[in-house]
C-alpha positions as CSV (number, residue, x, y, z in Angstrom):
1,M,75.5,-4.6,55.0
2,V,76.3,-6.4,52.0
3,K,76.0,-3.2,49.8
4,T,78.5,-1.7,52.6
5,E,81.0,-4.9,51.7
6,Q,80.2,-4.3,47.9
7,L,81.2,-0.5,48.2
8,I,84.4,-1.4,50.8
9,A,85.2,-4.5,47.9
10,A,84.9,-1.7,44.6
11,K,87.4,1.0,47.0
12,V,90.0,-1.6,47.1
13,V,90.2,-2.8,43.5
14,E,90.2,0.6,42.6
15,F,93.2,1.5,45.3
16,L,95.1,-1.9,43.8
17,E,94.5,-0.8,40.2
18,S,95.4,2.9,40.7
19,S,98.6,2.5,43.0
20,K,99.8,-0.8,42.4
21,C,100.6,-1.4,45.3
22,Y,100.4,-5.2,45.0
23,L,103.9,-4.9,43.6
24,D,105.7,-4.2,47.1
25,A,106.5,-7.5,48.4
26,D,105.6,-6.5,51.8
27,L,101.6,-5.8,51.0
28,R,99.6,-6.1,53.9
29,L,95.9,-6.1,54.7
30,D,96.3,-3.0,57.2
31,Y,98.1,-0.7,54.6
32,V,94.9,-0.9,52.1
33,C,92.5,-0.6,55.1
34,Y,94.8,2.6,56.7
35,S,94.7,4.0,53.2
36,L,91.3,3.3,52.7
37,G,90.3,4.5,55.8
38,T,88.6,1.3,56.7
39,N,89.1,-1.7,59.4
40,R,90.5,-4.8,58.6
41,T,87.4,-6.9,59.3
42,Y,85.4,-4.9,57.4
43,A,87.9,-5.0,54.6
44,S,88.3,-8.6,55.2
45,R,84.7,-9.4,54.7
46,A,84.7,-7.1,51.7
47,I,87.4,-8.6,49.9
48,K,85.7,-12.5,50.2
49,T,83.0,-11.0,48.0
50,I,85.8,-10.7,45.3
51,A,88.6,-13.5,45.7
52,P,88.8,-16.5,48.8
53,S,91.0,-14.0,50.7
54,F,93.4,-10.8,51.1
55,N,96.3,-13.2,49.5
56,A,94.7,-14.9,47.0
57,L,93.2,-11.2,45.7
58,I,97.2,-9.8,45.5
59,N,98.8,-12.2,43.7
60,G,95.7,-12.9,41.4
61,Y,96.9,-8.7,40.2
62,R,100.8,-10.0,40.5
63,I,100.3,-12.6,38.3
64,R,98.3,-10.9,35.8
65,H,101.4,-8.2,36.0
66,A,103.9,-11.1,35.2
67,I,102.0,-12.2,32.3
68,G,101.8,-8.5,31.1
69,I,105.7,-8.6,31.8
70,L,106.3,-12.0,30.2
71,K,105.0,-10.6,26.9
72,E,107.1,-7.9,26.5
73,H,110.2,-9.7,27.8
74,P,109.5,-13.4,27.1
75,F,112.8,-14.3,27.9
76,M,113.2,-12.7,31.6
77,P,114.4,-15.1,34.0
78,F,112.0,-16.0,36.5
79,E,113.5,-15.1,39.7
80,T,113.7,-11.2,38.0
81,L,109.7,-11.8,36.9
82,S,109.2,-12.7,40.4
83,S,110.6,-10.0,42.3
84,Q,109.4,-7.4,39.5
85,S,105.9,-8.6,40.1
86,G,106.0,-8.2,43.8
87,F,107.0,-12.0,45.4
88,N,109.2,-12.1,48.0
89,N,110.4,-15.7,46.6
90,R,110.5,-17.7,43.5
91,R,108.7,-20.3,45.6
92,T,105.9,-18.9,46.3
93,F,105.3,-16.8,42.4
94,Y,105.6,-20.6,41.1
95,Q,102.4,-21.7,43.2
96,A,100.9,-18.8,42.2
97,F,101.1,-18.4,39.0
98,K,100.0,-22.2,38.7
99,L,96.8,-21.7,40.7
100,E,96.1,-18.3,39.1
101,T,96.8,-19.8,35.3
102,G,96.6,-23.6,35.6
103,K,100.6,-23.8,34.4
104,T,104.0,-23.1,35.6
105,P,105.5,-20.2,33.8
106,S,107.4,-22.1,31.8
107,D,105.0,-24.2,30.2
108,F,102.9,-20.4,29.7
109,R,106.0,-19.3,28.3
110,H,106.0,-22.0,26.0
111,S,102.5,-22.1,25.5
112,M,102.9,-18.0,24.6
113,F,105.2,-18.8,21.5
114,E,103.1,-21.5,20.2
115,N,100.1,-20.0,20.3
116,G,101.8,-17.1,18.2
117,I,101.1,-14.4,21.1
118,L,104.8,-13.7,20.9
119,A,104.8,-13.4,17.2
120,G,106.2,-10.7,15.8
121,K,108.7,-9.9,18.8
C-alpha cells in the first residue's frame, strides 16, 4: 500500500504544480481526485504522507506563491495578495502565512527589506 500512496502523492504534487489549481479559492479535494482518477480515501491517505492534510498542502502552495508575488511586488496590499494566492479571506491568509513562515505577512515583508532580498528592485 505504501508504494500506491507514494505514487498517488507524487501525482497530486505533479498535478498541483502543473495546473496551479491551488490558486482557485474554491478548490476541493474532490476536484483533484476526479482529475487524477482516484478516490478521496486513497488521495487523503497519500496526502498525509507529505502534509498533515489537504488544506495544509494547498495552503503551503498558496503561501509560496504569495511570497513569489511579494518579491516582485513588495508593496502590494495584503488583501490583493491574499486573493491572488487563492485565499477566500485575509484572516485565513494571515493564519496560513504565519504557520508556513513563522512570521506575519507584514513582518515577512519587513524582513525582506532588512535582508536585502528586495535590493535593486
